[in-house]
C-alpha positions in Angstrom: 70.4 67.0 -294.3 69.6 68.9 -291.2 72.7 71.2 -291.6 71.7 71.9 -295.2 68.1 72.8 -294.1 69.6 75.0 -291.4 71.9 76.8 -293.9 68.9 77.4 -296.3 66.8 78.8 -293.4 69.7 81.0 -292.3 70.0 82.4 -295.9 66.2 83.1 -295.8 66.5 84.9 -292.5 69.3 87.0 -293.8 67.0 88.4 -296.5 64.3 89.2 -294.1 66.0 90.4 -290.9 68.9 92.5 -289.7 71.0 90.4 -287.2 74.5 89.6 -286.1 75.3 85.9 -286.7 77.2 84.1 -283.9 77.5 80.5 -282.8 78.4 77.5 -285.0 77.4 79.0 -288.3 79.6 82.0 -287.6 82.5 79.7 -286.9 81.8 77.9 -290.1 82.1 81.2 -292.1 85.5 81.8 -290.5 86.9 78.3 -290.6 84.9 76.2 -293.2 85.3 73.3 -290.7 82.1 71.9 -289.3 78.6 73.1 -290.3 76.0 73.8 -287.7 72.5 72.5 -287.0 71.4 75.4 -284.8 71.2 79.1 -285.6 72.4 81.8 -283.1 71.4 85.4 -283.7 71.8 88.7 -282.0 69.0 91.1 -283.0 67.0 94.0 -281.5 63.4 94.0 -280.3 62.1 95.4 -283.6 63.7 92.6 -285.6 62.4 90.1 -283.0 58.9 91.3 -283.7 59.4 90.6 -287.4 60.6 87.1 -286.5 57.5 86.5 -284.5 55.5 86.9 -287.7 56.9 83.7 -289.1 57.9 81.7 -286.0 56.5 80.8 -282.6 59.0 82.6 -280.3 59.4 81.6 -276.7 61.2 83.6 -274.0 63.7 81.6 -271.9 63.9 83.5 -268.7 66.5 81.2 -267.1 69.0 81.6 -270.0 68.0 85.2 -270.8 67.3 84.6 -274.5 64.5 83.9 -276.9 64.0 80.6 -278.8 62.3 79.6 -282.0 62.2 76.3 -283.8 61.5 75.0 -287.3 61.5 71.2 -287.7 64.8 70.0 -286.1 66.4 73.4 -286.3 66.7 75.5 -283.2 67.1 79.3 -283.3 68.6 81.0 -280.3 68.0 84.8 -280.2 70.0 87.1 -278.0 68.7 90.6 -277.3 70.7 93.8 -276.2 70.4 94.7 -272.5 68.9 91.3 -271.8 71.1 88.5 -273.1 74.7 87.6 -272.4 76.0 84.8 -274.6 79.5 85.3 -273.4 79.6 89.1 -273.9 76.7 91.4 -273.1 74.6 91.3 -276.3 74.6 95.1 -276.6 78.5 95.1 -276.7 78.7 92.6 -279.6 78.2 95.5 -282.0 81.7 96.6 -281.1 83.1 93.5 -282.8 81.0 93.2 -285.9 82.6 92.4 -289.2 81.2 91.5 -292.6 81.9 88.0 -293.8 80.5 86.4 -297.0 77.5 88.7 -296.9 76.7 88.1 -293.2 77.2 90.4 -290.3 79.1 88.4 -287.8 81.9 89.0 -285.2 85.6 89.1 -285.2 87.1 85.6 -284.7 88.6 86.6 -281.3 85.3 87.8 -280.0 83.6 84.7 -281.5 86.1 82.5 -279.5 85.0 84.3 -276.3 81.3 83.6 -277.1 82.1 80.0 -278.0 84.0 79.3 -274.7 81.0 80.6 -272.8 78.8 78.1 -274.6 81.4 75.4 -273.9 81.6 76.2 -270.2 77.8 75.7 -269.9 77.5 72.4 -271.7 81.0 70.9 -271.8 79.8 67.4 -270.8 77.3 67.1 -273.6 77.3 66.5 -277.4 76.8 70.2 -278.0 79.8 70.9 -275.7 81.9 68.6 -277.8 80.9 70.6 -280.9 81.8 73.9 -279.0 85.3 72.5 -278.2 85.8 71.6 -281.9 84.6 75.0 -283.0 87.1 76.6 -280.6 90.0 74.5 -281.9 89.0 75.5 -285.4 89.2 79.2 -284.5 92.5 78.8 -282.6 94.0 77.2 -285.7 93.2 80.2 -287.9 96.1 82.0 -289.3 96.0 85.6 -288.0 94.1 84.7 -284.8 95.1 87.6 -282.5 95.8 86.1 -279.1 96.5 89.5 -277.5 93.1 90.8 -278.7 91.4 87.7 -277.5 93.0 88.0 -274.0 92.1 91.7 -273.9 88.4 90.9 -274.5 88.5 88.2 -271.9 90.0 90.6 -269.3 87.7 93.5 -270.2 84.6 91.4 -269.7 86.0 89.3 -266.8 85.4 85.9 -268.4 88.7 84.4 -267.4 87.0 81.4 -265.7 85.6 80.3 -269.1 89.1 80.3 -270.6 90.5 78.3 -267.7 87.8 75.6 -268.4 88.8 75.5 -272.1 92.5 75.2 -271.2 91.7 72.3 -268.9 89.8 70.5 -271.6 92.6 71.2 -274.1 95.1 69.6 -271.8 92.9 66.5 -271.6 92.3 66.2 -275.4 94.5 63.9 -277.4 93.0 64.3 -280.8 90.0 65.7 -282.7 89.4 63.5 -285.7 86.5 65.6 -287.0 88.8 68.5 -288.1 91.9 66.4 -288.8 93.7 66.9 -285.6 95.6 63.6 -285.0 97.7 63.1 -281.9 100.7 64.9 -283.4 98.8 67.9 -284.7 96.8 68.2 -281.5 99.9 68.2 -279.4 101.3 71.1 -281.5 98.1 73.0 -281.3 97.8 72.3 -277.6 101.3 73.8 -277.0 100.4 76.9 -279.0 97.1 77.4 -277.1 98.6 76.9 -273.7 101.6 79.2 -274.5 99.6 81.9 -276.2 96.5 82.0 -273.9 98.4 83.0 -270.7 96.5 85.3 -268.5 98.2 88.1 -266.6 97.5 89.2 -263.1 95.9 87.3 -260.1 93.8 85.0 -262.3 96.9 83.5 -263.7 97.9 82.2 -260.3 94.8 80.0 -259.9 
């Protein structure tokens, strides 16, 4: 019920605001795997002011983002030249694609954003969801590993990838998306083979 409410709220926001959708709902648009409870948006200050007309918006100085809430649904808002949800928010426009009527980001850039979220909360319930979202993206046909690694190198977020790979090695199965032991072993091999960093970081 919460995910359905979240989806309806997202569709309402889409009609009223210009934003780039990231986070769990963006993963869902790409993978059709798990739905999301929370909404994650990148928007500019002008659109933020519009949002303030309908929501109580709070600035989170520690995490460099804005937050709003409706019932059980949390909305995280990332602003250019202030926020960094894995990539500087002002750089996210370089990866924007249109998907099912939404402005979102290319799957490789989305994986970089998701691994940042995972690195920050990997020992929590939300961290588990981040890992599942990442595995859903990595399974996609046409996922461009070279592009993914290029983005990681350009924005120097190699440490986040290393944490993901460590968790991948430790994961035996993910029942939520149908990855039994056999399928997870095959995906694990693909990830660890494809996500090999070049240069000094690879020696860590």
